[in-house]
Residue, then its C-alpha position, 0 to 999 in steps of 0.5 A: m229870855d232875859e238879856h244874860g240868856r240871850l247873850i249866852m245864846m248868841i255866843g253859842l251861835s257865834l262859836l260854831v261860825l264857819v268861814v272861808a280862810k282869809a286871803h291874806d293868811p299865808l298858810a291859806r295861800s298854800l291851799p290848792h285852788h278849789p271852787s269856794p266863795s272868795l269872801p269870808l262866810s258865816s253861819l249859825s253852826p257847822f250846818l247852817l250855811s253861810c254861802s249866799p242862800c240860793d245865790d247864782e250868777k243867774t238868780p231866778n226872776y220869778s214874775f210870780l214872786l210878790k210882796a204881800t202888801s200887793a195882795p188883794a183883800n180877797a182872792n180865790y185859789d184852788y190850793i192855798i199853801i201856808g209856808g214856802g219852805t223845803a217841802s212847799c216849793g216843789l209842792a207848789a210848782t207841781l200843783s201849778q201844772g194843773a191848778n191855781v196855786l197860792v203860797l204864803e211865806r212868812g219870810g223874804s226872798p233868798y234872791d234879793n235880801p241884801k242881809v242874806t246875800d251879802v256875806g260881809s253882813y252875815i254876822t249881823t244877820l245871825t244876831d238879828t232878832s227882828l221879824s224880818s231876819p231869816f232866822q228866828h231863834f229859840v231855846s227849847q226847854d231842854g236849854v238847847i239853842n235852836a233856830r227856825p228858818r224864816i225865808l223862801g226855801g226854808g232850811s235849805a236856804l240856810n243849812a249846810g247843804f248836804y244832800t242824801r236820800a232816805s234809806a230803802s227801809y224807811i221808804k218801805e216803812v212809811g209806805w211810799n211808792e218806791t217808783l214815784v219816790n225815786e222819780s221825785y228825788q231825781w226831779a229835785e236833783k236835776l236843779v239842786a244836787f251836785k258832787p262835792p269837790m272832797l278836798q283834804w280835810q273831808s278826804a282825811v275824815r272819810d279815810g279816818l272813818l274807814e280806818a275806824g271800821v265804818l265800812p264799806d266805802n260806798g264812794f259818792t252816792y245819794d243813797h243811804l247805805y251802811g258804811t262811809k260815803a260822800g253824799g251830794i251837796i247843794f252847791d255848784k262848782d262855783g260855790h253857789r247855793h241851790c235851795a228849794a226855791d230854785l224848784l219853783e223854776y218848774a212852776d207854771p208862772t201863769k197859775i201860781k203866786v208867791y206872797l212874801h212877808a205873809t203871816v197866816y193867823n189862822i185857817l178858816f173852818r165851816n160846816n156844810n150841809g150838816s157834815p159832822k166834819p169841819q171844812a177848811y175854806g180859807v185863811i187870814f194872813t197879814d202883810a209887812l204893814g199889818t194889813k189883813h187879807t183873806a185867801y179863800l178856796n174856789n168852790n170845788s171839792m178837790n181844792e184844799i189848804i196845805l199847811s207846810a210851815g215846818a215842825i214848829g209852825s205847822p202844829q203851832l198854826l193848827m192850834l191857833s186855828g182851833i185844832g189841838p188839845a182842847d184844854e190848851l186851846q181853851a186856855q188861850g181863849i181859842k175856839v175849839v174846832l176840833d179836839q185833837p190831843m196829838v197835835g204838838q205831841d211827839m216832838a223830836d230833835n236828833p241830838m248832835n254832839f261834836v268835837f272841835v279839832p285844831s289842825p297844824n296844817p291848813v284846812e279847806v272851808s267845807l261843810i257836810q260832804v262825807v258821812g259814816i252811816t253806822k250800824f249802831d245808828s249814829y251818823i258821823e260827819a264833819a265840817s272845817g274852816l272855823s272862824i269867830g267873827s262876832p261881838w262875842a268873840q272875847k267871851i269865847s276867848g275867855s272860855i278857852m283861857k279858862f280851860i287852859l288855867k284850869t287844866g294847865l294845858a297851855s300848849e301853843v296851839l290852845l293859846e293860838m286858839a284863844q287869841a284867834a277866838g278873841n280876834a273877830n277877823e281871825t280864822i282858826r285852822g281846824g274843824v268839827i267832827l260830829q255825831k247825829i243819832n238816828g231816830p231818836i226815840s226820845k220825844g217831847n212836845l210843843k205848847l202855845l205861849s201866845t196866840n201871836p203867830n210871830l211868837n215862838p211856842s214852848v218846845t221840849f225835845n227831851y234829848y237823851k231821855e231814852l237810854e237807847d238814844l244815849k247809847k247811840c251817842v256814846d258809840g258815836m263819840k267812841t268812833i269820833m275818837r278813833v277817827i281823830g286818832s287814826k293814821a289817815f287823820s294824823k295830818f290834821r291834829y296836834g299829836q301833843i293834845p290828847v282826844q280826851a283834852l279836846m273833849e274836855l274843852m268842849l265843856y268850857l265852851p258855851m254850846n248850849m244853856r245846860k248845866k255842865h258836870l265835872s264827870a262829863s270829862i270822863s263819862l261819855e254819857q254825861f258828856c253827851m248830855d251836857t254838850v248836846t246841841t242841835i242839827w236842825h232836824y226837828h220833826g213831829g207834832c203832826q205825825v201820820g197816823k195821829v194827826v194826818d192820815t197816810n195821804y197827809r189829810v188832817l184827820g177829822v176835817d176836810a180840805l186840809r193837809v199837812i205836808d212837811g217834816s212835822t209829819f215825820n215819826s223819825s227823821p229820814g236818812t242822815n240829813p232830811q232836806a232831800t227827802v222833804m224836797m222829794l215829799g213836796r214833789y211826790m204829794g204834788q203828783k199824787i194830788l194832781q192824779e186824784r184831781l184828774s181822776n175825780n174830774g169825770n170820765c173821758h171814756n166809757v170803755e172796758v179793756f186791758l191795753s197790753p198787746g206789745q209795746f209799739r202797738f200799745m203806744i199807738l193806741c195809747d197815743i190815739f187815746l192821748r189825742t181824744m183825751r186831750d180834747n177833754r183836757c184830761l191826760p197830756m202825759v200819754g206818750q211822754d217820758m219815753a225812754d230807751n236804755p242806750m247800749n253800746f258794744v265792741f265786737v272782739p274777734s277771737p283766734n280760738p273757737v267760741e260757743v254760740s251764746l247769748i246773754q248769760v253773764v252780767g256785771i252790775t256796777k256801782s256806776d249804774s252800767y251793766i256789762e253783758a256779752a254774746s258770742g258766735l255771731s253769724i251774718g245771714s242777711s241781705w246786709a252781709q255784703k254791706i257789712s263786709g264793705s264796711i270792714l274793708n273800708f275801715l281796713l283801707k282807711t286805717g291800714l290795719a289789714s291784718k289777717v284776721l280782719l281780712e278773714m272777718a270781711l271775707a266772712t261777713g260777705n258770706v251769708n253762710e259763714t260764722i265769725r269766731g268772736g263775739v260782742i261785749l256791751q254796756k247798757t245804762n241803768g235808768p235812763i234819765s234822758k226822756g223823749n216822747l211818742k207822737l202820732l203819724s197816722t190813725n192807722p195802728n199798723l203804722n209806727p208812731l214818731v218816737t224820740f228817746n233823746y239818748y244821752k241827752e243828760p250828762e249823767d247817762l252819758k257818764k254811765c256809758v263812759d264808765g261802762m265802756k272803760t270796764i269793757m276795755s278792761v275786760i277785753d285787756s284782762k288776763a282771763f280774756s286773753k285766749f279770746r282776743y288777737g293780742q296784735i289788735l289793740v282795743q282802741a282799734l276794735m272800737e274804731m272799727m265800730l265806727y265803720l259798721p252800720v250800727n245806726m243811722r247817726k252821723k259819725h265823728l272823727s273824734a269818736s275814736i279818741s273820745l268815749e263820750q263821742f263814741c257812746i253818742d255816735i254808736v248808740t243802739t238799743i237793747w229793746h228795753y224801751h219803756g214809758g208813755c203811760q207811766v204810773g203816777k202820770v197816766v195810770d195810778t198805782n193799780y194801773r187804772v187809767l186816770g179819769v177813766d173807768a174800766l180801763r187798765v194799762i199793764d206792760g212796760s209802758t207804765f214803768n218810769s225806768s227799766p227794771g233790773m239789767n233785763p226787764q222781761a222777768t219783771v214784765m212776766m211777773l207783773g202780768r201774774y201779779m196783777g192778774q192775782k190782784i184783779l181776781q182778789e178785787r173781783l172775789s172781794t166784790n162778789g163776796k159782800 
């Protein structure tokens, strides 16, 4: 790239910088307090975030994080992972639980790089084109300015931090195991995902999207749903970033090494025992001083090299190692290991277009928090708090002045914008609203320009080549125009500047290096093509079914996989980082399962275990003890969970039918509300319960007629009480425990811990559920079946006097719903886990590492299915019976 091109590129990068409003700005002082960094922060765009990457008050101090200069000349490992990015950190952490792992990252650490963590020098980092920069800039053949991450944590250490999952249809289409996918998402979310603060600008965009017809309002959720929602962010309440590198907290520090500034030059292959397939057996890498090192795989058929260098790096390194189109490799003087013409093909980048909207009112500094997911496959997002703070500020100011002179729109706000853009210390009030298209269908390719892995290859994405992609952009831009023109957003736009003028302004700003057309100011199609830029969601080049199989093994070679976004046929969800993190964990678990399964048979038994769950759990744990001696399955008896249940008894002035669960309220807060009526006490506990109620009456003074009747009735084993219970059960749950043997006698219960409400997310579900129960009891529809003179609060307080469990009760539980949930928790008998899929059994319910043994019951569940699991457990018996017979018939028919 010539100097002029480099200058334009950096102007475009600097134009999109987002920073915190200046503390000395009187307008900024009027903003309400919210969690954000106290110093100005800069970024490549609204989507490459400026917060100190992965910076936290308690930054990880990984003993295994080392400079590559300290690496031995030769060393052996079970797994060698090339790249320390968004997928590979979770992958490495998981594999280290059962194997010896090496990670080679070409960049530095997000925790100790002063150019990255010091927000004052962020612009210097942005314009840094040295090999040590966390950004490696490139311009695609389409003339669009782009960047590659070069830092541990990958793009998650530099991006806008929006966290949202792939759609259910995407997961199904790819063929991933849904249970393992959800568990893998949750595994990452515990460390890196948070609920956004949702301040004024983001709230206005959300409401504007709803007003523009992007319905329904899905509230806050990680799930991909049509409509408008707030998604997750990877910034905590103090504004600290939690990137994928944080997932290395899960690693076994004794079984992993991460070398930084380690540039891999090529993967080594050999042919063993006359096999037609080349086998990967090592890699050559250099450290920061240029010294060469070699890492080899240990001698085990299960050991592998895993390429996880991103959508640019992975196909590039495959080619450098001799796997790719033979004619291209030979043209670079590379020895062909495997002629694979699809490497580097079908490269795609989701095109993004946006409109900058100056605001007459202060706006918060915010990155992506809200998204409108449209049915025409355009995603609408927004960011606010723009600042120009680079040496090219005057150039950008000149572009705005040029627009003013040509259009005659010399309004006060535009002049202010031009002046602010020319001042490197000035913050502009306003933000951007963008659209990114799903897919895309348009594809390009990647070609080598050099055998030097430090240099960028040539990349073409062919933005909007396919008309279907272009139509999505046009529809997206129309939606943006409606949002800007909405009543909800009116506070944040100048009424005297029409939306058309804002869009025309975009043509004068150096967004990319493409030619601009006059017709772009009136044609949305031309506008999309002329102002297209990237949101850094490029993918492809090593796609499933073309370069790798469905287990991400490279076709045509042994001991080599690719696990990252280069394998995607389309970008998952509105923003892929959550799914890329999930993929690392997901594949780490699958690879360990294969490893365990291949390490030999621990037992020679032929039996199905499904005799009822507690008895099964005992057998399962005996199995655990025997297998632990052989170092096979430590996860037997782990991750035990029981859906906690809390309820309120409601006495009725009128007769009620005898009924058990017939109705359920399935809430978006993941609490299930159910009810039963016509209770009767017919056991030796009747007198104890009666005494508990009398104790409540004496302590509270609420000696009403109905409560006295209740106390009397409970003391009579033949008496039926008028009334019923309304209960809540939490979905999931996330809180887990374990099962341990107390005896070798299968007739005796083992020791079981469920850790009810240990995780705050479960407790919140209960609180929301109890609030719903209180609303039901107080509702007009239910008024016939409750005594008006007994407050709901009194009914809940009475629960504390009933022997619903053996837990200590706290006085605060009568006023704190959190304490109420914890103190009166009981079970609805939906416990599960202990022999889970992916940990103890495979997806066909075969016990890992053992022949002729399966487990088929609720102990295999990672979470309880539906609001009541019995239908699914019945189904599972029939389902697996049919599958097993099919396997038997298929085998007998050969």
